[in-house]
N, C-alpha and C positions, 0 to 999 in steps of 0.2 A: 506593749503587746505581749500576749501570752506566748510562751515557748512550748510548742507541742510537737510530739513525734509519736509514731506508731511504735509500741513496745512489743517485744517478743512475748508471746503468750506462754505462761507457765502451766504445766500440767495440773498444778494444784489450784488453779484459778479457772473456774468453770464460766467462761465468757466467750463471746465470738470475736471480740477484739479489745485491746487495751491501749489507752492513750497515756503517754507519760508527759507530764507538764512541769514547767518551771524547773528545768534542769534535773528531772527525775525526783523532785521532791513530792510530787503528787501523781498518783496512778488512778485512772478511771477505767473500770471494767464495764463494757456494754454488751447488751444482748439485742438481737434483732427480732422483734416480735413478728408473729404471722402476718400482721397487717403492714409490715415493712418499716414500722417506726422503731426507733432506738429507745432503749430504756437503760438507765444506769443501774447496775447490779450492786456495785460497791465503789467507794472512793477511799483511797488511803493517803494520809498526809504525814510527812515527816513531822515528828514532834507530837502527833495526836493519835496515830494508829489507823485502824481500818473501820470505816463507817459504812454500815449497811443501812440504806435509807429507810426512814420510818414510813408509815402509811401516809398516803397523800402524795407520794411522788408521781409526778406527771411524766408521760413519755414525751420524747421529742416529736414535734409535729412532723407530718408526712413530708412536706417540702424540705424542711431543714434536715430531716433524716436522709433523704435522697441526696441532697447537696453534700452533706458530710461524708457519706459513703463514697460519693464521686470524688471528693477531694482526697480521701484516703487512697482510693484506687490510683489517682494521678500523682500520689506522693507530694501533695501540695498542702501540707498541714500548717505550715508557718505562713499563713495568709491572713489578711484582715477578715475575710469571710469566715474562716474556721474559728478565729478568735471570737468573733461576734456570736456565732452559733453556740459555742461552748459557754461563753460568759453569760449569754441570755438564758441558756438552759439552767445554769447553776443559780442565777438570780431568781428564776421562776420557781426553783425547788429548794431555796435556801432554808426554808422552815423544816424540810424533811432531811436536811443534811446538817453538818456541823458548821453553822454560820461563822463562828469565830475562826475556825480553821480556813474557811473559804476566804475570809478577809485577810488573815495573816499571810496567806500564800498569794495574795493579790489576784484572786480569781473572780471576784465580784467587786 
């Protein structure tokens, strides 16, 4: 199971929220689009650096976005449901991200 927590937002990172994964080895910065869906702005990996997604990145679907935002609000990020949403989102977008880093950090 993924280890996920809400990270403190840094002034230098323009995002609406940041998730820290795998004992702070990975950080995912998200933006909430006008339609309420989440989209990944960047993901940084220990040993690889900061990845800005290439074109073709998909947003998280509406249902999963609402569920994830609800789980964040309830401070219930270390749940099977959260792990499934994040893992599926990364699998769906692995071609727009650094697939090797995703695998090494056991995210997909």
